[in-house]
N, C-alpha and C positions, 0 to 999 in steps of 0.2 A: 415343136407344137404337131398333133399329130389332128388331122381333119378328117371326118367322115362325109362324103361330098353327098352322099344319099340324105343323110339326116341334117347335115349341118352341123353336128356334136363334134366340137374342139376340146382337146384335151391338154391343159396349159400345165409344163412341169417346172418347179423351181425348186430352191430353198432356203430355208429362212435362220439367219444366224443372227449371234448376238454383234454388236456393232464393238463393244468394248474388248472382246476376249476372243470373237471370232469363232465362238462355238454354238453347235447348233442350237436350236431350241423347238422343243418339242411341244405341240397342241397348242400351238398358234394358229387361230380363225384367219382365212382367207376369205373372202366372200367377195363378188362383184356387187359394187352399190346400187340400192333399189332394183336388185333382183333377188329371188330365191336361189342362188347358186352358191354355194359355198364348199369349202374343206379343211381340214385340220390338218398340220404338219405330222408326222413321227419323231422317233427317239432318235433319227438321224436330221432332222429339219426338213425333210424332204416332204413333196405333197405334189399332187395331181387337182387341179381345179377341171373338171367337167361342166359345157355349158352347151348350149342349143345357140348359134350365132342369130337365129331367126326371131329368137327373144332379146335380142341385145343389139344397140348403135355397132358401127364400126369400130367408134373409139369409147373404149370401156374404162372403169376405174375401179382398182381391186384394189381392197381396204385390206390390210393385216393388222390383227390386234391380237395381245399378249398381254395379262398381268404381271405388270412391274416395267410394262416396255411404253414407249410413246407409240399410239396408232400412227400406222404410216398408210400412205396413200402412193399407188402406182397407176400411172395412164399408161394403157396399153393400146395399141392398133391391130385390130386383128388380120388385117392386108401385109403387114409387116411378116408375117408367118414365121415367126420368132420363139425361143423360150424365154422363159422369166429369166431362169439363172438365178444367180445368189442375190439374196434381198436382205438389208441387216436394219436390224431395231433398235433406237437408243434408250437405254434403261430410265426410267421414270421411279418417283418415290410412290410405292403405294398406299391408300387410303380409301376409307369408303364413304363417298356420301351419295349419291348419284344412284338411287336405287332402283328408279322408275324409268330407264329407259328400255326399249323395247329390242331385245337381238336381232339384228337382220338374218345371222345365222339358223336360229332355232324360234320360229314365230311364236312358240308355245311357251317361251322362257325370259323373264322379268330378271336384268341381270346388272352388275354394276358397268356403267360407262366409267373407264380409268381415265379418258381424256377430258372427262369435266372435272368441276370443282370437287375435289377430292377430300374428307375427313373422317374421324370416325364420331357416328352421330352419341351415342352413349356407350353406358359400359355394362348394359347388358341386351341382349340380340333383341328380346320383345320389343324395346324401346327404339332399338333401331331398325326395326322393321316398323314400326307404328308411322315413318312417315312415307310408307306407301300407302296406296287405296285400299280402303277394307281390311286393313288390320290394325288391330288394337291390342289394348295389353290387359290381360288377367292379372292382380297383383293382389299381393298381403304384404304390403311395405315394399319397398326397393330391393331387398333380395330375394324377394318369391315372386318372380313376373314369368308370364307364358304368353307368347303369340296367340292370338284366336284370329284367324284367319274366316273371313266370310260367315261368323257363327261358328266356325268350328274350332273345337280346341281338343287336348288329350290325343289319343289315339286317333285320330279321325284325318292327319296329314302327318309326313316323317319330317324327321329334323334330322340331319345326316352330317356327316364331318367326312369330307372326301368320298363320301358315297355311303359311309358307314353307318351305323348307328352310335351313339354314344354309350351304349349299357348301364344307363343310368335308369333312376326311377320317377324322370322328372313328368313323364305322360300320365301320370297314374294318380299324382296328387298334388295340389299348386304349393304344397310349403316344400317340394322336395326340386332341387336345385338343378337347370341343364348343367354341366360341368362341362362349361366354355368359358373362355374370357375370351372376349372381343381383340384382346390385344394380339391373339392369335392368329387372327381372320387374317387374309388375303384377299377374300373374294368373299362375296354371297348372291346368289341366285336362287327365284324361287320359279319352278318349275310346273306346270299345269298341262294337262293332257294326256294323249296316248304314253310318252315317254315315263311316265313318273312310274307305271308300273314296273320299271324294272328295278327299282329301290323297296318296292312293297306293295302288299295289297292295299292297305287301310291308306289312300291317296286321296281321296274324294276332296279333301281340301288341298292338295298339291304338294309337292316337295320342298324344304327349304335346305340346300346344300349350301353348307360352308366349306371353303377350301381354304385347308392349311398346308402351310409349303412344306411337307413334311419331304418331298423328295424333289431337291433342285435341280435347276439344269446344271449340267457339267459347268465347272469353272476352272481358271487355270492360276487365278489368285484368290486368297482368301478375302471373305467377304464379312462383313459386320454391318449388321442395322441396329439401331437404339432407338425407342422409343419411349417417350415419359410426358406426363401431364398431371392434372390438377381439376377438381371439380369444387365452387365453394357450396352448393347447396347440401352436400354431405361431408364437407373438409377433407374430401379423398387425395390420394396421391397413389400414384401407380407407372410402374415402367417395365420393360421388356426389352431385354438383348436377344439378339441371333448372331451366331457364329457360324460358318459355313469353311470348313476347313477339306481343301481336294489335297489328294493323295495319288499320284500316278491314274489310275482307274478307277480309283474311289472316293468317297466324298464323307465326311464324317458332319453332322451339323449339332449343335448343342444350343439349347436355349431355356431360357426362364423367366417367369413371369412374375410380378407383386402388386396387389392390389390392397389398399386400407382405406375403409371409409368409417366414417362416422355415422351419427344416426341422421336421419331424414327431417329436414327441415321444409316447413311450409308458410305462408304468411299468417297462419295462424297460429305457428308453436312449432315445437321440435315432436316429432313420431318417433316416443323412445323404444330402446331396444330395437334398432334398427341397422345396428353397426357390421361390419363384416370383415374377415379378412382371409385373403384367397392367395395362395402358391401355387404354382404349377411349374414343374421341370420336365424337358422331353430331351431325348436322346436318340438321333437316327444316324444310320450305316448305310450307304448306296456305293453297290458294284455296278459300274456300268460294262455292259457288253456293245459288240459290235452291234447288234441287234436288239438290245432290250437293258435291262436292271434287277438286279436283286436288293429288297431292301427290307430292314429291320428298324422299327420304331417302339421306343419304349416313355412313356409320358405317366409321369404322376401328380395328381391333383388333391389339394387340401384346401378344404373351405370350412370356415365357419362364421355362422352367420346366424342373427335374432330375427323372431317373427314378434310384430306388436302386438300387446296385451289387448283383448275386446273383456266385455262382461261376460258373454257368452262362451268363457272358458279361462284360459289360464289369466289371472288380473295381472299377474308380473311377468307374462310375456314367457315364450320356449326359445330356447338355443338348439340349434343344428349344429353337428360337426359332421364333415363327407370327407370319405377318401375314395380315392378311385386310382387303380394302377390298369395300363391299358398296353398292350403288348400287341403289335404289327408285323406281320410277314407278308411281303409281296413279290410275287416274280411276274415280271411282263416281258413278252417277248415278239416280235415283229416276226409274220409268218407269212406262209401263202398257200392257204389250205382253200380249195374251193373258192368262196369271194371273199374269205375271212383273211384279214392282214393284224389283225391285233389278236395275242391270248395272254390271258392273266390268272393266276392262282393267288389266293389272297386269303389269309387265316389270322382271325381275330381273337385275343382271350382279354377279358376288361372283368377286372376282381373290383366290385363296388359294393360300399356300404356307407349307411347314414345312420346316425343315434340322434335323439329326439330327448331334450333334458327340457323340465321346469326350471324356468330361470334361478343360474347359481347352482344348481343340483351338482352334485357330486358323481350320480351314476345316472346311467340313462333309462327313461321309463318304456321306451321304445327303440327297438332296434331292427332295421330293414336291411338285410345283405343279399346280392344276388350276383353270382359269377354267369358269364356270359362265354360260349366257343360258338363263333362263325366262322365257316368256312364258304368261299365262294369260287366258283369256276366260270372264265365268261369268253367269248370270241367274237370280236366284232370285224366288222367294216364300213365304210364310210355310211352305208344306208339301214346296217342289218346288227342288230346286238341277238344273241342266244347265251342262255347263262341258267346257273344251277346254284341251288344254296341252302346250304343246313346250319340250323340256328338252335341250341342249345342253353336252356336257363336253368339253373337254379336257382330258387327265391326262399330264404332262409329269414325267418321272422322270429323276433325275438321279446320280451318283455312283457309289455303290457297291451299284448295282442294275441288274438287266437286264430288269425290267417293260419292255415297249415304250412309247414313245410312242403312245397311244390316243385315238380320237374315239369319243363315245357319243351316239346319238340316239335320244330315246323322245318319241313322240307318241302322248296319250292322250285318248279321250273317256269323260263320265263322268256320272253321274246318281243322284239320290236324292230320294225320295218316301215319304211319312206320307199316308197314307188314313186317315182316321177312321168306321169302318165302324160297323154298330149295335152289335153286341156288343163289339167290340175292334180295335184300331188295329193297321195293318198298315204296317213299315218297309220299303221296299226299295231296294236300290242295283247299279248296275252300272257295271262300269268295264274297259274295252280299253285296251290298249299293244300299240305295234308299237314294239320295240327295237332298232336297227342299229348294233354294237360295229365298229369298225373299226380292228386296230391296224398301226402302222408300223413293222414290226422295223429296228433300226440297225445290227442284226451279222447274221452269217451264221451263228453258233451260240452256244447259249444254255447254260446251267450245266447246268439239269436237265429243260429244254422241250426236246420236238423244234421246230424251227424251220419246219418244213413243217404242223404244228397251228397257228401264230400265222397265224390267216387272219381273213375278215371272219365275223361270226357274226350272224345275224337272230332274232328273235324276235317272235313274236305270240302274246299268251294274252290271255283274258278272265278278270277276277274279279268276283264278285256274291256280294250276303248278300240274306238274308230276314230280319226279325225279326217279333214280335208283342209286344203288350202287352195285357192285361186287367186292368181293376180291378173287385174284387169288396167292396161295403163298404170296409172298411179294409186291405185284402188286394190286392197288385197281383204278377201273375205276369208276368214278361221274358223271351222267348227268342229265341236267334236262332242261324241258320245261315250261314257263312261258306265260301267256297271262294276264298281268297287265294292268286294266283300270280306269282311274282317272275323277273325274267331275274338271272342269275349279274352280278356285280359285275365291272370289270375286273380288279382284285386276285383274288378268287375265278377267273377266267379264266387269266390271263398272267401270276400274280406268279411272280418266281424273283428274290429277293434278300433279305437281311436286314433284319428291323427291330430297330435298334440299342435303342429303348427299350424292348421287352419280351423282349429276347436270346432271338430267334428267326430262323429262316431258312424264310421260306414258300415254297410250291412251288404255283403254281395248277394248274388241269385243264381245258384249253381247249375239251373237247368237254363239257362241262356243260351239261345241257337246264335248262328252266324248273323251277324249284322252287315245289311246290302243297301246298297246307296247307288241309286242311278243319278247321273248327272248329265245336263245338255248344256253347251258354251258354245256362244257365237262373238266374233268380233267384226266390224267393219271398219277399215283403216284409210284412211286416205293422206298418203306422205308426198311431200316435195321437198325442195331445198332448204326452205324458209320457213314450211308452215307442214304440222299433223295433227291429225284427230285422231281419237280410236273410240268406239262406241263399243261396250263389251255387257251382254246380260247375260245372266246364268240362272240354272234353277237345278235344283237337287230336291228328290224324293228319297224317302225310306220308311220302309213299312216297320221297320221293328227299331227304332232308335233310340241306343240307349242313355238313358239319363240319370244321375244320382239324384234324385231328389228328398230334399227336405219333408220330413215326415208329420209336422205342425210346429207351431211358433207361438210363444208365449207372449202375450200382447202388454202383460203388465210388466214392469221393472222390476229388475232384479235388486236388493240394494243389500251391499255388504254386510253382514252381520246379524240380517235377519233370515227367516225361515224363504224358501222359493217359493214366489206366487203360485207357480204351477205345479209344487210339491205331488208325486204320483204319477204323473202324467206319462203314456206310454211313447211320446216320440222323444222322450229323454232319456238317455244313458246315466243312471245314476252309478255315483261313486267314480266318475270320469273327473277329468279336468280338476277345477277347480270344486267339485263336487257334482258336476254332471256336464252334460255337452248333448247337444241336438242330434238328433240320430238322421242318419240318409241312409236312402235306399235305393239301390238299382232297380230301374223300370224301363219297359220298352212299350214303345208307342211309336203310331204314325206320325212323319213330321216331315214339312217341305220347308227347305230355304233357297230364297231368291233373292235377287238383286240386279243392281247395274253400276257399272263403272264407264265415266267417261275421260279420257284423258287429251288436253288440249296443249300444243306447245306450238312459241312462234322464235324466229331467231331475224333479229335485226343488227348484224355488224356484233359491235360488241356487246348487245344487249340481246338477254334471251328471258321469255316469259313462257310459264307454264301454268297450268290449273288442272286439278286432280279431284273428282267428284267419285264418292260412292256409298251406295247404303246397300243395306241386308236386310230381310224380312224374315222371322223364322216363326214359325205355327206350329202349335201341337193340335193335329187333326183329330186327335180322340176327345181334349178336352174343350177344344175352340178356343183356347186361350195360346197368348205369344209364347214362344219359348226362352227361357232363361239366359241371360248373358249375351244378347245380343249387340252388335256394334252398333251406335250409333250413326246415324248419316254424317260424312265428313266431306269437307272441301279441302284442299291444300292450294293457295295462292303463291307461288314462287317467282321471284325476279333477281336475275343473277347479272352482273357486270363485270365484264373482262378487261381486265387493265394489261400492262407489259408484262409482269411477275407476279400479277394477283389478282385476285378475285374477292368480291363483295357480292353477298347474297343476302336478300330480306324474303323471308318466311313466315308465314300468315296461316294459322291453321283454325280451322272455325268446327267444332262439334256442335251437332243440333242436340236439342234436350231428346231424354229418350224418356218418352210416355206411352211404349208400347211394351209393358210389364208380364214380366211371368209371374207364378204363382209365390209371395211373400218377396218379391223384388219393389225396389222404392223407388221413386222419380228421381229424376238426375237433371238438373239444367243446364243451360248450354254455354258454351267458353265460346274465345277467341284467343289465340295466344300468337304471340309475333317473338319471331328469331332473327338474329342476326349472326352473320358469320362473315370473315374474313382470313381470305387463305393466303398467304406469300411465299415464294421459294427464298428460303434462308441457308446459306452455307459460311459459315462464320470461320472455317477453315481453310477456306479458299483454296482447297486443293482440286486438283482436275478430274480423280474419279470419286469426288463426296458430291452427295447431292441431299438437298434438306428442305421439310416443308413444317412453317410454322401456320397452326390454326386458334386463332381467339373466336369463340363464340359465346354469343349471351342467349341462352335461352328466356322462355318468358321476360321478354325485355322490359314491359311495365308491370310487370310484377303483378299477374291477375289473378283472382281467386279461380280456382278450376276444378272440379270433381271428373272423375275417372266413372264411368257406368259399369265396369267392369272391376273394380278394386271393392277389396272386400273391407278395406279401411274406409271408404267415403263417408260414414258417418262417424267417424273421428275426426277424420283431417282430411284437410284438399288435398290436392296435387302439389308437387314443390312449385319454389314463387322462381324468383330472378336468379339464376346458376349462371356463373362466370366458369368455362371452359376454356384453359390455356392446353393445345395439345404440339409438341414435337418429333417430328421424325424425322431420322437422322440414317443417311448408308453409306458406305465407303467399300 
């Protein structure tokens, strides 16, 4: 232990190892309970925990957390003047349930608490995240779902896998699926504040980072993980296998997922053409060195899914086929350069395409393909990150669509720093982006765009953020400001064609400027051993908020076999879909989005109670009307009973009615849903190195009728009724 007598700064050194195989554990979180002092372990499991003894008692509790291991507490007396030496962690089964626990290591992150009741919440990312405050599901049936965070969707937050983009087109339209299966995920974190800018400029809504264990900890023995389960509301069956094979200083990882679902059912009947079939295969090889690793990953994804029919489009539904090949090369080294101790280089290549078919057709109507190259280089220390990134995308549309073939180049520099001052902590970040978009029109005339406006566009913009953190006894005050800027997407500029899966004809705006949003957020938290409360208001303003607006609405009902009641209307594209599709056009407007989140938690021995309240209000300041697709006010009540090897949880989710309606929106009534969850440890093979968890969950226990305000099918069918979920996770 090192002590600076003048400042009373203490440095504790130690090493984190696995209890099973005595191998070092990288990226373990080490922090002092009820303080802001923390550190992480390096590739060798080593760490340095630096703290000010004037801000702690003589006896401190050091907590060590790592996904896949049981949380460990070490009681340490400062007067002993000794190092921590080796600390051993015991493996646990990884699952996902408690996503609403505030990390003590990074105050602007919401992340999984692996010590709490753990389970997979849903088959898709959006529904899984909807158990968090102010996150709801934008959906068009069970296969087309996207999270909406505080009223933001699309390109206003960043969804990543191990910090990397997916390379798909999920942010551009609702029918484009996210190329991810929850069986792959080991952890999910929601990041807000200054640190978001290291992921991208489009982070006013935050960052959703999913962790996939492509780079496992070094092991001496082979390891196998099996996961299987089923759901009743769509008659689905799914499974996953992952095998890690060590050889000398190398490790090979092989995995596969499969998921098959039938049509979605509701208390009022079946939502047709909503079945799906998804398969994922991944392979990785890692070479471990004394100070780092080299890693290669390949992942292949195939998805086939249906979109339900509506009268304003294809009356028999639309089918989509999606393909994605993902390649990653990663070099990571421990270094000693200036104040930096980590260096990594990462290259990604993603080959993505999806095809849209009229139901049961043999040839696609629309095909959108995209090739993505991404190069990243980064230096890290415990409190500083600096990096650079180059991203190149090539969009290749085909079929019944006039969006031009387009190349998109983006170069960025970014930095993040945390400074521990005498009375508070200061967090700063900055990111600069240069964006160049080069279209290559293949025609001399477009349906709705002026050919002379389809030309090269260049943008330069800077995003920055400033945050502060102040701790006074059991109270913590956190606040940050962010100026987030983003360039328009290719589709927002040059789209001219139908999105068959969402039954719309979308028109871009080639002269769009950079979208700029400023945001303010403050939280006040009180935390003790048995009680925690957090109050968190936020406010965002944009002078040029991009929104794809419906150009009109036909009030009379269209009856199949008769002429259209709005024949000839200029807000309909004739000849698309089942003869017609509504037109949507991108527009810029002044907008503000504000809201409040309150979290309350109490612990009484084996009994835990939590309550979450969240609301968001969005307004179009140009037209003095509400913004469309805003989350309704949500309340979540959760009670957990911890037994010897089991947990029982009762969860109630109340959604208020939504009567603040944007243009062409309709009223949505309130709802109350009850979930019952039971989890127990189950190891049928009784082997020493085996572990298993069985989870049985009943969603919507009382089969209540409920409607999702953000669902495109709410006028056709309600949300799913009672749903029995059985999950089993086994590891050896």
